[in-house]
C-alpha positions in Angstrom: 0.0 0.0 0.0 2.9 2.3 0.9 4.3 1.8 -2.6 1.2 2.8 -4.3 1.1 6.1 -2.4 4.7 6.8 -3.7 3.7 5.9 -7.1 0.8 8.3 -6.8 3.4 11.0 -5.8 5.3 10.2 -9.0 2.3 10.7 -11.1 1.6 14.0 -9.4 5.1 15.3 -9.8 5.7 14.0 -13.4 5.9 17.5 -15.0 8.0 18.9 -12.1 10.4 16.0 -12.5 10.7 16.6 -16.2 11.3 20.3 -15.6 14.2 19.3 -13.2 15.6 17.0 -15.9 15.5 19.8 -18.4 17.3 22.1 -16.0 20.1 19.7 -15.3 20.4 18.8 -19.0 21.0 22.5 -19.8 24.4 22.6 -17.9 27.3 22.0 -20.3 29.3 19.6 -18.1 31.7 18.4 -20.8 34.6 16.9 -18.6 37.1 16.4 -21.3 37.0 20.3 -22.3 39.0 22.5 -20.0 36.9 25.5 -20.8 33.9 23.5 -19.3 35.3 23.2 -16.0 33.0 25.4 -14.1 30.0 23.9 -15.9 31.0 20.4 -14.5 31.2 21.9 -11.0 27.9 23.6 -11.6 26.2 20.2 -12.4 27.8 18.8 -9.1 26.4 21.7 -7.2 23.0 21.5 -8.7 22.8 17.9 -7.5 24.3 18.7 -4.1 21.7 21.3 -3.5 19.0 19.0 -4.5 20.0 16.3 -2.1 20.6 18.6 0.7 17.1 19.9 0.4 15.9 16.3 0.6 17.7 15.9 4.0 20.9 14.1 2.8 24.5 14.8 4.4 26.3 16.2 1.3 29.8 16.8 0.5 31.2 18.0 -2.8 34.7 16.8 -2.7 37.6 18.4 -4.6 40.0 16.2 -6.6 42.9 17.0 -9.0 40.3 17.0 -11.7 36.6 17.5 -11.4 34.5 17.2 -8.1 33.0 14.0 -6.8 29.6 14.1 -4.8 29.0 12.0 -1.7 25.7 12.1 0.0 24.2 9.9 2.7 20.8 9.4 4.4 21.6 6.6 6.9 18.9 6.8 9.6 17.6 3.1 9.6 19.8 1.1 12.0 19.7 -2.7 11.2 18.6 -2.0 7.6 20.8 -2.6 4.6 22.7 0.2 2.8 22.4 0.8 -0.9 25.1 2.9 -2.7 23.7 4.6 -5.9 26.5 5.5 -8.5 26.1 7.9 -11.4 28.0 10.6 -13.2 27.0 14.1 -14.1 29.7 14.8 -16.8 28.9 14.4 -20.4 30.6 13.6 -23.7 31.6 16.4 -26.1 28.9 17.4 -28.6 30.8 17.3 -31.9 29.7 17.3 -34.7 27.4 20.1 -33.6 25.9 20.6 -37.2 24.3 17.3 -37.0 22.1 18.2 -33.9 18.5 19.0 -34.9 18.4 21.1 -31.7 21.2 22.6 -29.6 22.7 19.9 -27.3 22.4 21.9 -24.3 19.0 23.5 -25.1 16.8 20.4 -24.4 13.8 19.8 -26.5 11.0 17.4 -26.1 10.0 15.7 -29.2 8.1 12.5 -30.0 7.9 11.7 -26.4 11.7 12.0 -25.8 13.9 14.8 -24.4 16.9 15.5 -26.7 20.0 16.8 -25.3 23.6 15.7 -24.5 23.6 13.6 -21.3 19.9 12.8 -21.6 20.4 9.0 -21.3 24.1 9.1 -20.6 23.9 9.6 -17.7 22.0 12.6 -16.0 18.5 11.3 -17.0 19.2 7.9 -15.5 20.9 9.1 -12.3 18.0 11.5 -11.8 15.5 8.7 -11.6 17.1 7.5 -8.4 17.2 11.0 -6.9 13.5 11.5 -7.8 12.6 8.1 -6.3 14.3 8.9 -3.0 12.6 12.2 -3.1 9.1 10.8 -3.7 9.6 8.3 -0.8 10.6 10.9 1.5 7.6 13.1 0.5 5.0 10.4 1.2 6.5 8.5 4.0 8.8 10.8 5.8 11.5 8.2 6.0 13.4 5.7 3.7 12.9 2.0 4.1 16.8 1.5 4.2 20.0 3.5 4.1 20.9 5.2 1.0 24.2 6.8 -0.3 25.0 8.6 -3.4 28.3 8.5 -5.2 28.2 10.8 -8.2 31.2 12.0 -10.1 32.2 14.4 -12.8 34.9 12.5 -14.5 33.4 9.2 -15.8 33.6 10.2 -19.4 37.3 10.6 -19.1 38.1 7.4 -17.3 37.4 8.5 -13.6 41.0 9.2 -12.9 40.4 10.7 -9.5 38.0 8.0 -8.2 40.5 5.3 -7.0 42.2 7.5 -4.7 38.9 8.8 -3.2 37.5 5.3 -3.0 40.7 4.3 -1.0 40.5 7.3 1.3 36.6 7.3 1.9 36.1 3.5 1.9 34.4 3.4 5.4 32.0 6.3 4.1 31.0 4.3 1.1 30.4 1.0 2.8 27.3 -0.5 1.5 25.6 -3.9 1.0 25.0 -3.4 -2.7 25.5 -0.8 -5.5 23.1 0.4 -8.0 24.4 1.7 -11.4 22.0 2.9 -14.2 24.4 3.9 -17.0 23.3 1.6 -19.7 20.1 0.5 -21.4 17.4 -2.1 -21.9 17.9 -5.1 -24.2 15.5 -3.4 -26.5 13.1 -0.6 -26.1 10.3 -2.0 -24.0 12.4 -5.1 -22.9 14.1 -4.1 -19.6 17.1 -6.1 -18.6 19.5 -6.8 -15.8 23.1 -6.8 -17.0 25.1 -9.6 -15.3 28.3 -9.6 -17.4 30.8 -7.0 -18.9 33.6 -7.6 -21.3 37.0 -6.3 -20.1 39.4 -4.0 -22.0 43.0 -4.1 -22.9 43.9 -0.9 -24.9 47.4 -0.3 -26.4 49.3 2.1 -28.6 51.7 0.5 -31.0 54.5 2.7 -32.3 56.9 1.6 -35.2 60.1 3.4 -35.6 62.3 3.1 -38.8 64.8 5.7 -40.0 65.8 8.6 -37.6 64.1 11.1 -40.0 61.5 11.3 -42.8 63.0 10.2 -46.2 62.5 11.1 -49.8 60.6 8.0 -51.3 62.3 8.4 -54.6 65.7 8.4 -53.1 65.3 5.8 -50.5 62.4 3.8 -51.6 63.3 0.1 -51.9 66.2 0.6 -49.4 64.6 1.5 -46.1 61.7 -0.6 -44.5 58.7 1.9 -44.5 57.1 2.0 -41.0 53.8 2.5 -42.3 54.1 -0.6 -44.5 55.5 -2.6 -41.6 52.7 -1.5 -39.3 50.0 -2.3 -41.7 51.5 -5.8 -42.4 51.6 -6.7 -38.8 48.0 -5.3 -38.1 46.7 -7.4 -40.8 48.1 -10.6 -39.1 46.5 -9.9 -35.9 43.1 -11.4 -37.2 42.4 -14.5 -39.3 40.1 -14.3 -42.4 37.6 -16.2 -40.2 37.5 -13.3 -37.6 39.6 -15.0 -35.0 42.3 -13.1 -33.1 45.7 -14.7 -34.2 47.8 -13.8 -31.2 49.3 -17.1 -29.8 47.8 -17.9 -26.4 44.9 -15.3 -26.8 42.2 -17.6 -26.0 44.0 -19.8 -23.4 42.1 -18.3 -20.5 38.6 -17.8 -22.1 35.8 -19.5 -20.2 33.4 -21.2 -22.8 29.7 -20.2 -22.7 27.6 -22.7 -20.9 25.0 -24.6 -22.9 22.1 -23.1 -20.8 23.5 -19.6 -21.3 23.8 -20.0 -25.0 20.1 -21.3 -25.0 19.1 -18.1 -23.1 20.7 -15.8 -25.5 19.3 -17.7 -28.4 15.7 -17.1 -27.1 16.1 -13.4 -26.9 14.2 -11.5 -29.6 17.3 -10.3 -31.5 16.5 -8.6 -34.9 19.5 -9.0 -37.0 18.1 -7.3 -40.0 17.0 -4.4 -37.9 20.4 -4.0 -36.5 22.1 -4.0 -39.8 19.7 -1.5 -41.0 20.2 0.7 -38.0 24.1 0.4 -38.4 24.0 0.9 -42.2 25.8 -2.2 -42.9 25.1 -5.3 -45.1 26.9 -8.0 -43.1 27.6 -8.7 -39.4 31.3 -10.1 -39.1 32.8 -12.4 -36.6 33.3 -16.0 -35.6 30.8 -18.1 -37.5 30.2 -20.6 -34.8 28.8 -18.1 -32.6 25.6 -16.0 -32.9 25.8 -12.1 -33.2 24.7 -11.6 -29.5 27.3 -14.3 -28.4 30.1 -12.4 -30.4 28.9 -9.0 -29.0 28.7 -10.0 -25.4 30.8 -13.2 -24.5 33.6 -13.4 -27.1 37.0 -11.6 -27.0 37.8 -9.2 -29.8 40.6 -7.1 -31.4 39.9 -4.0 -33.3 42.3 -1.2 -34.6 40.8 2.1 -33.4 43.2 4.6 -35.0 46.2 4.7 -37.3 48.7 7.5 -38.2 52.1 8.2 -39.9 53.4 10.0 -42.9 51.5 12.6 -44.9 47.7 12.7 -45.1 47.0 16.3 -46.2 45.8 17.5 -49.6 47.9 17.1 -52.5 51.0 14.9 -52.5 54.2 14.5 -50.5 56.4 11.6 -51.4 57.8 10.6 -48.0 58.9 7.6 -46.2 58.0 8.5 -42.5 60.2 7.8 -39.7 57.5 6.5 -37.6 54.0 5.3 -37.7 51.5 4.2 -35.0 48.2 2.6 -34.2 45.7 2.3 -31.3 44.3 -1.2 -30.7 41.6 -2.3 -28.2 41.0 -5.8 -27.2 37.7 -6.7 -25.5 38.1 -9.4 -22.9 35.9 -12.2 -21.3 36.1 -13.8 -17.9 39.5 -15.0 -16.9 41.4 -13.1 -19.4 43.9 -10.5 -17.8 44.6 -7.3 -19.5 48.3 -7.3 -18.6 48.7 -10.8 -19.8 46.9 -10.1 -23.1 49.0 -7.1 -23.7 52.1 -9.0 -23.1 51.0 -11.7 -25.7 50.3 -9.0 -28.1 53.7 -7.5 -27.7 55.4 -10.8 -28.0 53.7 -11.6 -31.3 54.5 -8.1 -32.8 58.1 -8.5 -31.9 58.1 -11.9 -33.3 56.7 -10.9 -36.7 58.1 -7.4 -37.1 60.4 -7.0 -40.4 64.0 -6.1 -40.1 64.8 -2.4 -40.1 62.0 -1.2 -37.7 61.7 -1.0 -33.9 58.5 -1.5 -32.1 57.1 0.0 -28.8 53.8 -1.2 -27.3 52.3 1.0 -24.6 49.3 -0.1 -22.4 47.0 2.9 -22.1 44.2 1.6 -20.0 42.4 -1.6 -19.2 39.6 -3.1 -17.2 39.0 -6.7 -15.9 35.8 -8.5 -17.3 33.0 -8.9 -14.8 30.4 -11.6 -14.0 27.8 -11.0 -11.4 26.2 -13.9 -9.6 22.4 -14.1 -10.7 21.5 -15.9 -7.5 22.3 -12.9 -5.2 19.3 -11.9 -3.3 19.8 -8.3 -4.5 19.5 -9.5 -8.2 16.2 -11.2 -7.2 15.1 -7.9 -5.6 16.0 -6.0 -8.8 13.9 -8.5 -10.9 10.9 -8.0 -8.9 11.3 -4.2 -8.8 11.7 -4.0 -12.6 8.7 -6.1 -13.1 6.7 -3.8 -11.0 8.1 -0.5 -12.6 8.1 -1.5 -16.3 5.2 -4.0 -16.1 7.1 -7.0 -17.4 9.8 -9.1 -16.2 13.5 -8.2 -17.3 15.7 -10.3 -19.4 19.2 -11.2 -18.4 22.1 -10.0 -20.6 25.7 -9.3 -20.8 27.2 -6.1 -22.2 30.0 -5.8 -24.9 31.6 -2.7 -23.3 33.4 -2.1 -20.2 32.3 0.0 -17.3 35.6 0.6 -15.3 33.8 1.9 -12.1 32.4 -1.6 -11.6 36.0 -3.0 -11.1 36.9 0.0 -8.9 33.9 -0.5 -6.7 34.5 -4.3 -6.4 38.3 -4.0 -5.7 38.2 -0.9 -3.5 34.9 -1.4 -1.4 34.9 -5.2 -1.7 31.1 -5.1 -2.9 30.1 -8.1 -5.0 26.4 -7.3 -5.3 26.5 -4.7 -8.2 23.2 -4.1 -9.9 23.6 -2.9 -13.5 20.2 -1.6 -14.3 20.0 0.6 -17.4 16.7 2.4 -18.2 17.8 3.7 -21.6 17.2 2.3 -25.1 20.0 1.1 -27.5 18.7 3.6 -29.9 19.2 6.6 -27.6 22.5 7.7 -29.4 24.7 8.0 -26.3 27.9 9.8 -27.3 26.3 10.7 -30.7 24.4 13.7 -31.8 20.7 13.9 -31.1 21.2 11.9 -27.9 17.8 11.2 -26.3 15.9 9.7 -23.5 12.3 8.5 -23.5 10.3 10.3 -20.9 8.3 7.1 -20.5 11.5 5.2 -19.7 12.5 8.1 -17.4 9.1 7.6 -15.6 9.3 3.8 -15.5 12.9 4.0 -14.4 11.9 6.2 -11.5 9.2 3.8 -10.5 11.5 0.9 -10.6 14.0 2.8 -8.3 11.2 3.3 -5.8 10.2 -0.5 -5.9 13.8 -1.4 -5.7 14.4 0.3 -2.6 11.6 -1.4 -0.8 12.5 -4.8 -2.2 16.2 -4.3 -1.1 15.0 -3.3 2.4 13.5 -6.6 2.9 
């Protein structure tokens, strides 16, 4: 009955909550842009003041970069504590000419709000703030203890977060973590994410002569670093789509038969995905389905390549060096440092004479699997069914969320609930990012139900 009263409060305040969402989305909190530094702080202050008005103990903590917001409402002795994570920084907006409406002038069209950060992650984190607010308005107290960890550096890799987690470990102690920074399986099909691929990201530099050379004078005499680099990159994958690095698959845990069956039963629209992406073919290991390849198989991709002359016109040059950035998505039991070492050994083995190779690890994240039998997962299942009107499906995610590893490693919390309210078509990181207002509302209802389920 109490839950129904809170849901009534959400209905009553729907337009007010949308107005607050528009207000927060109007703040240009691009963390990677130095000129937007005060805007990132402004977003943190907006949330700080909001939570303080709700009765939370709030601290906006300074870091070498952008601030981190800690807030707590812990007045229920003997009850569990939930830590809600989110981020108030956003991606850059370029190319701005492709936006239908200005990225920081939110517009509501076709039942969605369009703005940078709408889905990633301001809209989603605000669902939890509004859920707590609605409970406090109707009941005067929360059913359990709630803490917020909201940061302004997620889009640049959370460089300040590890130190803060180590220093404030006691303040952040909790029984479980809730993260809404993802999406449903498909619009209208909510999901619980229980697996994330890891990441090993490296930069490869190939050095040849000590200076750029005239290709007419020295072509055929000196190994061209671009030629060498391209030849080696081409040998990192087989024509069948497998990674060719010796030992790359040694630690991979095969998918269980029951898991393959579950994935097979999901309503995956391959033709629709190809149409959305503008491609004619989905590539990869033929013995695995597209969803298996996307979620649970390791990959290797060249993300960028440079060297020599690429301006207008012609310049006949053999460059002194060339380089590439390579990302490898990893699955459980693969270790980023080991995979990087295997890649470097393979490159050194096949490099042509006349060049030198440097491999530098830029960043990495361990793959994650969350036990679906945890009681907090079961609580999330019931809450999503109540908030969205249908049970969720269980999915993995092909990308990495580095903060998950940080929270596990620094705080020792195993129960991490990855509950995304967005849609795969929201265009996170792209022009015309959007968030369905209906999903915004359903996500808030789910958050309310989740707090009551976790309190039990």
